[in-house]
VEXKE-214910 format. One record per residue (C-alpha): x, y, z; residue in one letter. Coordinates in steps of 0.25 Angstrom, whole numbers, padded with zeros to 4 digits, always signed. Layout:
N
XYZa/...
! end
This chain:
434
-0377-0652+0506m/-0365-0650+0516a/-0362-0637+0511t/-0377-0632+0513s/-0377-0638+0526t/-0365-0630+0530f/-0370-0617+0524t/-0383-0619+0532r/-0375-0621+0544s/-0366-0609+0542w/-0379-0601+0540q/-0383-0605+0553w/-0370-0603+0561l/-0366-0590+0554a/-0365-0579+0559p/-0373-0581+0572g/-0366-0595+0577g/-0353-0589+0574l/-0355-0576+0581v/-0359-0584+0594l/-0348-0594+0593l/-0338-0581+0592l/-0346-0574+0604a/-0344-0587+0612i/-0329-0587+0609g/-0326-0572+0611f/-0336-0566+0619l/-0335-0574+0631r/-0326-0570+0642p/-0311-0571+0638h/-0315-0575+0624g/-0306-0564+0619l/-0293-0558+0623p/-0294-0545+0633a/-0290-0535+0621w/-0303-0540+0614a/-0312-0537+0625q/-0313-0523+0622g/-0318-0524+0607p/-0328-0534+0611i/-0334-0524+0621s/-0338-0516+0608a/-0344-0528+0602f/-0359-0526+0607p/-0358-0511+0601v/-0352-0515+0588i/-0362-0526+0585v/-0374-0517+0590l/-0369-0505+0581g/-0366-0513+0568f/-0379-0521+0570g/-0387-0508+0570i/-0380-0501+0559v/-0380-0513+0549f/-0395-0517+0553g/-0399-0503+0549w/-0391-0503+0537y/-0396-0517+0533l/-0411-0513+0537s/-0411-0524+0548s/-0420-0520+0559s/-0419-0535+0564r/-0404-0533+0568l/-0406-0519+0574i/-0417-0523+0583l/-0411-0537+0586s/-0398-0530+0591l/-0407-0521+0600l/-0414-0534+0605v/-0400-0539+0609l/-0395-0525+0615v/-0408-0524+0623c/-0406-0539+0629l/-0391-0536+0632d/-0394-0523+0640r/-0405-0528+0647g/-0400-0540+0652t/-0386-0534+0656l/-0393-0522+0663l/-0402-0530+0671f/-0396-0543+0678s/-0404-0555+0675p/-0398-0561+0688t/-0402-0550+0697d/-0407-0557+0710p/-0414-0546+0716y/-0430-0549+0717p/-0437-0541+0706g/-0425-0537+0699a/-0427-0533+0684q/-0414-0541+0678g/-0420-0555+0678p/-0433-0550+0672v/-0427-0541+0662l/-0417-0552+0658f/-0429-0562+0656a/-0437-0551+0647i/-0425-0547+0639a/-0420-0562+0637t/-0435-0566+0632f/-0437-0553+0623l/-0423-0554+0615a/-0425-0567+0608p/-0439-0564+0606m/-0436-0550+0599s/-0425-0557+0591l/-0434-0567+0586l/-0446-0557+0583t/-0435-0549+0575l/-0432-0561+0567s/-0447-0563+0563l/-0451-0549+0559v/-0449-0545+0546k/-0437-0536+0543e/-0441-0523+0536d/-0429-0514+0538g/-0426-0504+0550v/-0434-0492+0546s/-0448-0497+0547n/-0460-0497+0557w/-0457-0512+0560r/-0443-0510+0564s/-0447-0498+0573f/-0457-0506+0580v/-0448-0517+0582s/-0437-0507+0588l/-0448-0502+0597l/-0450-0515+0603l/-0437-0519+0605i/-0432-0506+0611v/-0445-0508+0621s/-0441-0522+0626q/-0430-0517+0636p/-0441-0507+0641f/-0451-0518+0641l/-0442-0528+0648a/-0438-0517+0660l/-0452-0514+0662w/-0456-0530+0663l/-0445-0532+0673s/-0450-0521+0683l/-0454-0529+0695p/-0469-0524+0694e/-0470-0531+0680q/-0465-0545+0686a/-0478-0551+0681h/-0475-0546+0667l/-0461-0551+0666a/-0464-0564+0673a/-0466-0572+0659p/-0452-0568+0655f/-0446-0576+0668q/-0457-0588+0667l/-0451-0602+0668a/-0459-0608+0656l/-0454-0622+0660v/-0450-0629+0673p/-0435-0629+0670l/-0424-0621+0678e/-0416-0614+0667t/-0408-0604+0677s/-0396-0613+0678d/-0392-0610+0663w/-0400-0598+0659t/-0403-0585+0664s/-0414-0584+0653l/-0429-0586+0658s/-0436-0597+0650q/-0445-0587+0643p/-0432-0581+0638a/-0425-0595+0635l/-0438-0599+0627l/-0438-0585+0619a/-0423-0588+0616f/-0425-0602+0612g/-0438-0600+0603c/-0431-0587+0596a/-0420-0595+0593f/-0426-0607+0587l/-0436-0599+0579l/-0424-0591+0573l/-0416-0604+0571a/-0428-0610+0563v/-0430-0597+0555k/-0416-0596+0551f/-0416-0612+0547i/-0429-0609+0537l/-0425-0595+0532y/-0410-0595+0533h/-0410-0580+0536d/-0398-0576+0543p/-0405-0566+0552l/-0412-0577+0558d/-0400-0585+0560g/-0393-0573+0567g/-0405-0571+0575a/-0404-0585+0580a/-0389-0584+0583w/-0391-0571+0590a/-0402-0576+0599l/-0392-0588+0603l/-0381-0578+0606t/-0390-0569+0615t/-0395-0581+0622f/-0381-0583+0626l/-0378-0569+0629a/-0389-0568+0639v/-0382-0580+0646h/-0368-0575+0645s/-0368-0565+0656i/-0370-0575+0666q/-0356-0582+0661y/-0349-0569+0662g/-0350-0566+0647w/-0353-0553+0639n/-0368-0553+0636q/-0368-0541+0628t/-0356-0547+0619n/-0365-0559+0616f/-0377-0552+0614i/-0368-0543+0604s/-0364-0556+0597a/-0379-0559+0594a/-0380-0545+0589g/-0368-0548+0580l/-0375-0561+0575t/-0388-0553+0571l/-0379-0543+0563f/-0371-0554+0556l/-0384-0561+0553a/-0389-0548+0546l/-0377-0547+0538v/-0378-0561+0534q/-0393-0560+0530a/-0390-0547+0522s/-0380-0554+0514h/-0389-0565+0512q/-0399-0557+0506r/-0390-0550+0497t/-0385-0563+0491y/-0396-0572+0493r/-0410-0572+0488d/-0419-0569+0500e/-0431-0578+0497l/-0423-0591+0494t/-0409-0589+0500g/-0403-0591+0486a/-0392-0582+0482l/-0396-0569+0476g/-0391-0560+0464r/-0380-0554+0470l/-0373-0568+0474a/-0377-0573+0459y/-0369-0560+0454d/-0357-0563+0462e/-0358-0579+0458t/-0358-0575+0443l/-0346-0567+0444a/-0338-0580+0449r/-0344-0590+0441l/-0333-0592+0431g/-0335-0600+0417k/-0341-0613+0423k/-0354-0613+0429y/-0368-0617+0428v/-0381-0609+0430v/-0395-0614+0433a/-0408-0608+0434i/-0419-0615+0443v/-0433-0611+0442g/-0444-0616+0451v/-0455-0621+0440d/-0467-0618+0448q/-0464-0604+0454l/-0471-0597+0445t/-0483-0604+0446q/-0483-0603+0461y/-0481-0588+0461r/-0493-0586+0452n/-0502-0596+0460q/-0497-0593+0475y/-0490-0580+0474g/-0476-0575+0477k/-0475-0580+0490t/-0477-0594+0487v/-0467-0594+0475s/-0456-0587+0485e/-0458-0598+0495q/-0456-0609+0484v/-0443-0602+0480l/-0439-0602+0495r/-0441-0617+0497l/-0435-0621+0484v/-0422-0612+0484a/-0416-0620+0496p/-0418-0634+0488k/-0411-0627+0476i/-0400-0622+0486m/-0399-0635+0493a/-0397-0643+0480t/-0388-0634+0471a/-0374-0639+0477e/-0364-0630+0471r/-0373-0620+0464g/-0377-0608+0469k/-0391-0603+0470v/-0396-0590+0466f/-0410-0584+0466r/-0410-0572+0455l/-0424-0572+0449t/-0437-0575+0457g/-0440-0589+0451d/-0426-0596+0448e/-0413-0599+0455f/-0399-0598+0449t/-0389-0608+0451l/-0374-0606+0448l/-0364-0617+0448f/-0350-0614+0448y/-0340-0622+0440s/-0351-0632+0436r/-0356-0637+0423t/-0371-0639+0420a/-0369-0654+0420i/-0363-0653+0434d/-0375-0646+0439t/-0386-0653+0434l/-0387-0663+0445a/-0388-0653+0455t/-0398-0644+0447l/-0406-0658+0445e/-0405-0660+0461q/-0411-0646+0463i/-0422-0649+0454r/-0426-0662+0460k/-0424-0656+0474a/-0435-0645+0471v/-0445-0655+0464a/-0444-0664+0476e/-0448-0652+0485t/-0463-0651+0490t/-0468-0637+0492l/-0482-0635+0497r/-0490-0622+0498l/-0499-0620+0511r/-0510-0610+0510n/-0506-0604+0498q/-0495-0596+0504t/-0484-0605+0511r/-0474-0614+0503v/-0467-0626+0512r/-0460-0637+0508e/-0467-0651+0511g/-0464-0666+0510s/-0469-0674+0498r/-0473-0685+0508s/-0481-0675+0516s/-0496-0672+0512t/-0499-0657+0509p/-0509-0650+0518g/-0522-0646+0514s/-0517-0632+0512k/-0505-0637+0504d/-0502-0635+0489i/-0490-0643+0483d/-0481-0634+0476l/-0473-0642+0466p/-0459-0637+0464i/-0449-0640+0452t/-0437-0633+0446l/-0433-0630+0432s/-0418-0629+0430i/-0409-0622+0419g/-0394-0624+0419v/-0383-0618+0411a/-0368-0616+0409e/-0360-0607+0401p/-0356-0615+0388s/-0344-0605+0385a/-0336-0597+0394p/-0339-0584+0389h/-0355-0584+0392l/-0360-0576+0403s/-0368-0581+0415s/-0380-0574+0410t/-0380-0583+0397v/-0378-0595+0405v/-0390-0590+0414t/-0399-0588+0403k/-0397-0602+0397a/-0400-0607+0412a/-0413-0600+0411y/-0416-0604+0397r/-0414-0619+0403a/-0423-0616+0415l/-0435-0611+0405y/-0433-0623+0397e/-0436-0632+0410a/-0447-0624+0413k/-0453-0624+0399g/-0452-0640+0400e/-0459-0641+0413g/-0449-0638+0423g/-0443-0647+0434n/-0431-0650+0425m/-0416-0645+0423l/-0413-0640+0409r/-0398-0635+0405r/-0397-0623+0397g/-0388-0621+0385t/-0381-0608+0379i/-0381-0607+0364q/-0369-0601+0359m/-0376-0594+0347n/-0367-0584+0339s/-0372-0570+0339a/-0381-0565+0328h/-0374-0555+0319t/-0383-0545+0311a/-0381-0546+0296p/-0372-0535+0291s/-0379-0522+0285q/-0391-0526+0293t/-0390-0517+0305g/-0399-0526+0313r/-0398-0524+0328i/-0395-0538+0334v/-0402-0540+0348a/-0392-0542+0360y/-0398-0555+0363s/-0393-0561+0349e/-0379-0561+0354f/-0382-0568+0367e/-0378-0582+0368p/
! end
């Protein structure tokens, strides 16, 4: 439990929280020695260049467009002073519009499905973002004051100018965008959402930094670095993890097998009702069931690593353990899922409910149970493939007996069948398989 809590905390803090702490420590005035100030001046160009190149290479229009949003915000707020005292000055109006549009744009990019960089949707998004500076300049003209007035509107009778230069609509935009991105990250654990939330917080501090003598551009570059690192983290996660469930994927499984040693346990976990629900309600419902069941398995697996290699089953590997050692853990997994209440609403959406709560009129209860097969090598020379097959046989035995049970597989050490001499019979390869 402590390990999972630490993991969740680390996922939330890294990389955005660490980048923000480093920015506060080193990008503030006199935060670095004089000899380091020169290289730091190239920091924004490096972040923008690497971000665009890697965004294009990884087909992430979200990163490229988010960096453009930050560039537009930085250049717009620096070229036009938000504290210009002259009546009818464009600076304060432009600042209010830019600081409202930036968080809304970052939030919108997180909600729009990403389909690469070379498609009509990315092109339309690019046009909308590039047009924002021109829209802001036009709205900041004195003759458009009636259109720009809502961006400087006092929504509540509170004096905020003592601690922030942002207008109340801009404060609301930053707050709502950060809250929604944080909730989205908590629900789906997507590093891109966590990175966007931290980048938004860093940007919020950046637009305040100039009044304290800090370099706004460097802080906004730190926000861009957070977005870039979040993309790297997400790409790594998609390579090593199953995108649907968050369990480890095939590449991680192959690497783990190479380090297993001679003492290990393989467990195959299958959802008993999954095929039934797929046939009855469709693939989308069965995928939602898997997505809700997977965290239960991973949270209860303790020292076991959870992989999803096929559509319906999860594979668990336990290092330096015997089957007897893992039985209690596997039984806890089975009970945790059996006690879970899933309900189907409107034939399309699966949600987790409470046994004590009354289902709605449009809700259908979806009972969920697991069958588990477990096996271990009975001799040092046995391959992991043989052990896995034994675990699968035990899984099928459990399913054949009605499911919702744990079965331990055995490996029969049969001697190879040898053809009688002078018969010339061709022996199938499977006959030599233990």
